[in-house]
N, C-alpha and C positions, 0 to 999 in steps of 0.2 A: 478943285483940282481932281481930274480923273482922266484915265486913258480909255478910249472907246475904239473898238474894232468892229467892222461889219464885213461879212463875206456872204456871197449868194451863189446858188448853183441851180440850174434848171434840171429837174428830175423827170424822166420819161414815164410818169405815172400820174394819175388824177389826184387832185388835192385830197380828197377823202382817203385815198389809200396812203398817201405820204404822211398825213396827219395821224392816221391809225398807227402805222408802223413807228413813226418818230415820237409822237406825243402820247397817244393812248397806251402804247406798249413800251414806253420809254425805259422803264426799269428792267424789263426782260431784254430788250434789244440793244441798249447802250453798250453793254459789255461785249456784245457780238460784233460791233463795228469799232470798238476801242477796248482791246484786251487789257489795257492798263487800268481799267475802271471796273469796280465792283459796286453794284447798287442793291439796296434792300429797302423796300417801302416799309416804313414803321407805323404809319397812320392807317386806319382802316378805310375800306371802300375803294371805289375806283379812283384813278388819278384825276385830280382837279384842283381848283384853287384850295389852298390850305393843306394839300398833301405834303407830308414830310418824308424825305428819303435820306437814308444813311449812305454815305459815299466813302469808298476807300480808293484813293488815287495812288498808283505805284509808278507813274510815268517817270518820276525823278529817281527811281531806284528804291528809296525807302518808302514804305507805305505811309500815306498821309490820310488821316481820318477826317471826315467832315460831314456836312449836311447839305441838302438841297431842299428848299421850300418852294412849292409852286405858288406863285402870287398872282398869276393871271392865267385864265384858261378859257379861251373862246373857241369852241369846236370848229374845226376846219379853217381857223383863221390865225390864232396866236397862242403861244404858251410862254409865259414869263417866270423866271425863278430867281431866287437869291441863293448863292452858293457860298458856303464856307469850306475852304480847304485848309485845315489848321487855322492860322491866323489870317489868311488871305480871304477877303470878301470879294465876290464877283456878282455882278447883276447881268443876267442873260435873258434873251428874248429870241424866240423863233417865230417867224411869220411864214404863212403858207398861202401863196397867191396863184390863181390859175394862169397858165401861160400857154397860148396857142394850142387849142384842142385839149387833149388829155394830158397835158404836161403841167408841172408845178414849179414855181420858183420858191425855193426854200432859202430864207435869209436868216442868218445867225448874227445877232448883235451881242456883244459882251462889253461890259464896262467894268473897269477896275478902279473903284473909288480910292482916292489917296495916292494913286500913281500919277506921276507927272506926264501930262499930255505931250510934252516936248521929248519924251524918251523915244529911243528907237524901238518901234513896235514891230519891226520886220519879223523877228523870231516868232512872236506870238501870232501875228498875222499868218505866217506860213504854217504854223501848227493848226490854226482854225481852218485855213483852206484845205490842208490835208485831211483833217477830220471831216469836213463837209464832203470831200471827194469820196471818203470812205462810206459816209452815210448814203450818198447817191448810189455807189456801187452796191451796197447792201440792199437797198430798197429795190433797185432794179433787178437784182439777181433773186431776191426772195419773194417777189410778187409777180404775177403774170401781167404781161402787156395787155392793154385794152384791145 
């Protein structure tokens, strides 16, 4: 029993640039497109499989502490993570695919184990779509066009 959500957006930048900004610089940039999130990398070295990140999510008003562990890292292709926000566990995955020239399709998948798939997921889906639009706007405004 789990609830899964998928959202996609075409970003007007090459795959390597989208991957750099979204995945390689995730700890630095996530709070810039989502001001309710504070991230701090607690493991040494560059981001990759095994990286552990401390999270503080204040979207609901009261800060919720948690962690994010990178469990999959395929340069310019995919990044997967297991997220704990308080007692809530989520499994996330981002994929980066070339789309028509120097554009990229960024797809975000998130799974909520233990949540009933028959639940109304419209609020969570809307939040994910809004987050992805913020990421698109951030990447396109922070990086030069090809």
